[in-house]
DRENVO-878098 format. One record per residue (C-alpha): y, x, z; residue in one letter. Coordinates in steps of 0.5 Angstrom, whole numbers, padded with zeros to 4 digits, always signed. Last residue first. Layout:
N
YXZa/...
! end
This chain:
431
+0466+0322+0362x/+0467+0321+0354x/+0475+0322+0355x/+0480+0318+0351x/+0484+0315+0357x/+0491+0313+0355x/+0487+0311+0348x/+0483+0306+0352x/+0479+0303+0346x/+0478+0296+0347x/+0471+0295+0350x/+0466+0292+0346x/+0463+0286+0349x/+0456+0283+0351x/+0453+0289+0348x/+0449+0286+0342x/+0454+0280+0341x/+0460+0285+0341x/+0456+0289+0336x/+0456+0283+0331x/+0464+0282+0332x/+0466+0290+0331x/+0461+0290+0325x/+0464+0284+0321x/+0471+0288+0322x/+0468+0295+0320x/+0465+0292+0314x/+0471+0288+0312x/+0475+0295+0313x/+0470+0299+0309x/+0470+0295+0303x/+0478+0294+0302x/+0479+0302+0303x/+0474+0304+0298x/+0476+0299+0293x/+0483+0302+0294x/+0481+0309+0293x/+0477+0307+0286x/+0483+0303+0284x/+0488+0310+0285x/+0482+0314+0281x/+0484+0310+0275x/+0489+0304+0276x/+0487+0299+0270x/+0480+0301+0269x/+0478+0302+0276x/+0481+0296+0279x/+0476+0291+0277x/+0470+0294+0276x/+0472+0298+0282x/+0473+0292+0286x/+0466+0289+0284x/+0462+0295+0286x/+0466+0295+0293x/+0464+0288+0294x/+0457+0289+0292x/+0456+0295+0296x/+0459+0291+0302x/+0455+0286+0301x/+0449+0290+0301x/+0451+0294+0307x/+0452+0287+0311x/+0445+0285+0309x/+0442+0291+0311x/+0446+0291+0318x/+0443+0284+0319x/+0436+0287+0317x/+0437+0293+0322x/+0439+0288+0328x/+0434+0290+0333x/+0439+0291+0339x/+0438+0299+0338x/+0440+0298+0331x/+0446+0294+0332x/+0449+0298+0338x/+0448+0304+0333x/+0453+0301+0328x/+0459+0301+0333x/+0460+0308+0332x/+0459+0308+0324x/+0463+0302+0323x/+0469+0305+0327x/+0468+0311+0323x/+0468+0307+0316x/+0475+0304+0318x/+0478+0311+0319x/+0475+0314+0313x/+0477+0308+0308x/+0484+0307+0311x/+0485+0315+0309x/+0482+0314+0302x/+0486+0308+0300x/+0493+0312+0303x/+0490+0319+0299x/+0489+0315+0293x/+0496+0311+0294x/+0499+0318+0294x/+0497+0320+0287x/+0492+0326+0285x/+0494+0332+0281x/+0489+0338+0281x/+0491+0342+0275x/+0496+0345+0279x/+0491+0349+0282x/+0487+0348+0289x/+0490+0348+0296x/+0497+0348+0293x/+0495+0342+0288x/+0492+0338+0294x/+0497+0339+0299x/+0503+0336+0295x/+0500+0330+0294x/+0496+0330+0301x/+0502+0331+0305x/+0503+0324+0308x/+0496+0321+0307x/+0494+0328+0310x/+0498+0327+0316x/+0496+0320+0317x/+0489+0322+0317x/+0490+0327+0322x/+0494+0322+0327x/+0488+0317+0326x/+0482+0322+0327x/+0484+0324+0334x/+0486+0318+0338x/+0481+0313+0333x/+0475+0318+0335x/+0476+0319+0342x/+0478+0311+0343x/+0472+0309+0339x/+0467+0314+0343x/+0470+0311+0350x/+0468+0304+0348x/+0461+0306+0346x/+0460+0309+0352x/+0462+0303+0356x/+0458+0299+0352x/+0452+0303+0353x/+0453+0303+0360x/+0454+0296+0361x/+0447+0295+0357x/+0443+0299+0362x/+0436+0296+0360x/+0432+0303+0361x/+0431+0303+0354x/+0438+0302+0352x/+0441+0308+0356x/+0436+0312+0353x/+0438+0310+0346x/+0445+0310+0348x/+0444+0318+0350x/+0441+0319+0343x/+0446+0315+0339x/+0452+0319+0342x/+0451+0326+0340x/+0451+0325+0333x/+0455+0319+0333x/+0461+0323+0336x/+0460+0329+0332x/+0460+0325+0325x/+0466+0320+0328x/+0470+0326+0329x/+0468+0330+0323x/+0471+0324+0319x/+0478+0326+0320x/+0477+0331+0314x/+0475+0326+0309x/+0482+0326+0306x/+0481+0333+0303x/+0474+0332+0301x/+0476+0325+0297x/+0482+0329+0294x/+0478+0334+0291x/+0473+0329+0289x/+0478+0325+0285x/+0480+0331+0282x/+0473+0333+0280x/+0471+0326+0278x/+0477+0326+0273x/+0475+0333+0270x/+0468+0330+0269x/+0469+0325+0265x/+0474+0319+0265x/+0470+0313+0263x/+0463+0315+0265x/+0465+0320+0270x/+0469+0315+0273x/+0464+0310+0274x/+0459+0314+0277x/+0464+0317+0282x/+0466+0310+0284x/+0459+0308+0286x/+0459+0314+0291x/+0461+0311+0298x/+0459+0304+0297x/+0453+0307+0293x/+0451+0311+0300x/+0452+0305+0304x/+0447+0301+0299x/+0442+0307+0300x/+0443+0308+0307x/+0442+0301+0309x/+0436+0300+0304x/+0433+0305+0307x/+0435+0303+0314x/+0431+0296+0312x/+0425+0300+0311x/+0425+0304+0318x/+0423+0299+0323x/+0417+0297+0319x/+0416+0305+0317x/+0415+0306+0325x/+0411+0300+0326x/+0406+0302+0320x/+0406+0309+0323x/+0404+0306+0330x/+0407+0308+0336x/+0404+0312+0341x/+0401+0309+0347x/+0405+0312+0353x/+0401+0317+0358x/+0401+0314+0365x/+0400+0319+0370x/+0404+0324+0366x/+0401+0331+0363x/+0405+0337+0364x/+0408+0340+0358x/+0403+0342+0352x/+0406+0337+0347x/+0413+0339+0349x/+0412+0346+0347x/+0409+0344+0340x/+0415+0340+0339x/+0419+0346+0340x/+0415+0350+0336x/+0415+0345+0330x/+0423+0344+0331x/+0424+0352+0330x/+0419+0352+0324x/+0423+0346+0321x/+0429+0350+0322x/+0426+0356+0318x/+0424+0352+0313x/+0431+0349+0312x/+0434+0356+0312x/+0430+0358+0306x/+0432+0351+0302x/+0439+0353+0303x/+0438+0360+0300x/+0434+0356+0294x/+0439+0351+0293x/+0444+0357+0292x/+0440+0361+0287x/+0438+0354+0283x/+0446+0353+0283x/+0448+0360+0280x/+0446+0359+0273x/+0447+0352+0271x/+0454+0352+0275x/+0456+0358+0270x/+0457+0365+0272x/+0463+0369+0270x/+0468+0367+0276x/+0468+0373+0280x/+0468+0369+0286x/+0462+0365+0284x/+0455+0368+0286x/+0458+0372+0292x/+0463+0367+0295x/+0458+0361+0294x/+0452+0365+0297x/+0457+0367+0303x/+0460+0360+0304x/+0453+0357+0304x/+0450+0362+0309x/+0456+0361+0314x/+0455+0354+0314x/+0448+0354+0314x/+0448+0359+0320x/+0453+0355+0324x/+0449+0348+0323x/+0443+0352+0325x/+0447+0354+0331x/+0449+0347+0333x/+0442+0344+0332x/+0440+0349+0337x/+0445+0347+0342x/+0444+0340+0341x/+0436+0341+0343x/+0436+0334+0346x/+0428+0333+0344x/+0431+0327+0340x/+0436+0331+0337x/+0431+0337+0335x/+0427+0332+0332x/+0432+0329+0328x/+0435+0336+0326x/+0428+0338+0323x/+0428+0332+0318x/+0436+0333+0316x/+0434+0340+0315x/+0428+0339+0310x/+0432+0333+0307x/+0438+0337+0305x/+0434+0343+0303x/+0429+0339+0298x/+0435+0335+0295x/+0439+0342+0294x/+0432+0345+0291x/+0432+0338+0287x/+0439+0339+0284x/+0438+0346+0282x/+0432+0344+0278x/+0436+0338+0275x/+0442+0342+0273x/+0439+0344+0266x/+0439+0337+0265x/+0447+0337+0263x/+0445+0336+0256x/+0444+0329+0257x/+0452+0328+0259x/+0455+0323+0263x/+0454+0328+0269x/+0449+0323+0274x/+0447+0318+0269x/+0447+0322+0263x/+0442+0327+0267x/+0438+0322+0269x/+0437+0319+0262x/+0435+0326+0260x/+0431+0328+0265x/+0426+0322+0265x/+0420+0325+0267x/+0423+0331+0271x/+0427+0326+0276x/+0421+0321+0276x/+0416+0327+0278x/+0422+0330+0283x/+0423+0323+0287x/+0415+0322+0287x/+0414+0329+0290x/+0420+0328+0295x/+0416+0322+0297x/+0410+0325+0299x/+0413+0331+0302x/+0417+0326+0307x/+0410+0322+0308x/+0407+0329+0310x/+0413+0330+0315x/+0412+0323+0318x/+0405+0325+0320x/+0406+0332+0322x/+0412+0330+0326x/+0409+0324+0329x/+0403+0329+0332x/+0408+0333+0335x/+0413+0328+0338x/+0408+0324+0342x/+0408+0329+0348x/+0415+0328+0349x/+0415+0320+0349x/+0416+0320+0356x/+0423+0323+0356x/+0426+0318+0351x/+0429+0321+0345x/+0422+0319+0341x/+0423+0312+0338x/+0431+0311+0337x/+0431+0319+0335x/+0426+0319+0330x/+0428+0312+0327x/+0435+0315+0326x/+0432+0321+0322x/+0426+0317+0319x/+0431+0313+0314x/+0425+0314+0308x/+0427+0321+0308x/+0426+0322+0301x/+0429+0315+0299x/+0435+0316+0304x/+0436+0323+0301x/+0437+0320+0294x/+0444+0318+0295x/+0446+0325+0299x/+0443+0329+0293x/+0447+0325+0288x/+0453+0326+0291x/+0452+0334+0292x/+0450+0334+0284x/+0456+0330+0283x/+0461+0335+0286x/+0458+0341+0283x/+0459+0337+0276x/+0466+0336+0277x/+0467+0343+0279x/+0463+0345+0273x/+0468+0340+0269x/+0474+0343+0272x/+0473+0350+0271x/+0470+0355+0276x/+0473+0360+0280x/+0480+0357+0282x/+0477+0350+0284x/+0471+0353+0287x/+0474+0358+0292x/+0480+0353+0293x/+0475+0348+0296x/+0470+0352+0299x/+0475+0353+0304x/+0475+0346+0306x/+0467+0347+0307x/+0468+0353+0311x/+0473+0349+0316x/+0468+0343+0316x/+0463+0347+0318x/+0467+0351+0324x/+0469+0344+0326x/+0462+0342+0326x/+0460+0347+0330x/+0465+0346+0335x/+0463+0338+0335x/+0456+0340+0337x/+0458+0344+0343x/+0464+0339+0345x/+0459+0333+0344x/+0453+0336+0348x/+0458+0338+0353x/+0461+0331+0354x/+0454+0327+0353x/+0451+0332+0358x/
! end
């Protein structure tokens, strides 16, 4: 089951990342560097706000409702938690609108870019809606449905951007709301699909002894540290962007973001493995099969490193030549940027896979403390290195912070699982 789900979802993610990579030359050649930098900042801020809007509920949903005996409780929880997400989004939208000038200056280093805020909110609503729907489909074991939704989202995103941007006549402020609206429509369809599945589960055969529903306060208590974890994790990944935009402008952010997009291609492997691994680990954990959880974790690490490390090394070697070829001659990033980002991606992938064991072991507060420390370390490193080395300093800071996070997480996961099996590279299989 894990192997087939991973292959299915992995194929969809591979196509998604390929289309995302194809967007890089399309956007960088059709719009100016300032608009491309503003576009990447919009996506970064959406990812930064999403844990606040979702209150880290997707992880909680999979952890609490993936076991089969919870199937009849999913629909009621979907409605309760969905209402909470709507309320949090309304608060985020109100704050952003009220402080529009200050928010625009923080994001884009220009209060005049406040015209982009409606588009940003539409993108945020769409991202949050799709993530919330996917969490419930993931808990219900409907990986094929998620893969189909991901393919639809990728195709729609590329098609809409192509239609709106390819001729190079529209400014970002003109086409971003249309893009966000198209993604929001898909989010509504995904939520309707998830709701249909959960209502079907509710109408299924009644078990002899129905489990008691977990209280909303308990779900939120589990999620609260994860919100901090996600926010500090996002800050760890994006703090350098905010420093770059304030010190060097949107053009520098554009080049750095393009280099990061290329270096992040191997991230597809840990995102796929983590997405399909966590529900299976959750089920094994609920029936006290810790040896099985440790075995699966070791196999996942082997698959990730066996696939991601060679690709990352290739990108590190070819990145300085490949980036201008994919984009334009204006996008020039030095070799250390690709080296630092390559190390950061590999270290973060190992951390992400091991993180699930810590969450199942109830170590969310410990993980939060780690994320806060890593974000602080990354911020200090950026403040010291970025003014002297520019984007190279930002990449080296990311590599340092992620490597230390990975080392700490490996030790902590070993305590939870009993041991973390050393990756068997001669047997990189999930079977």
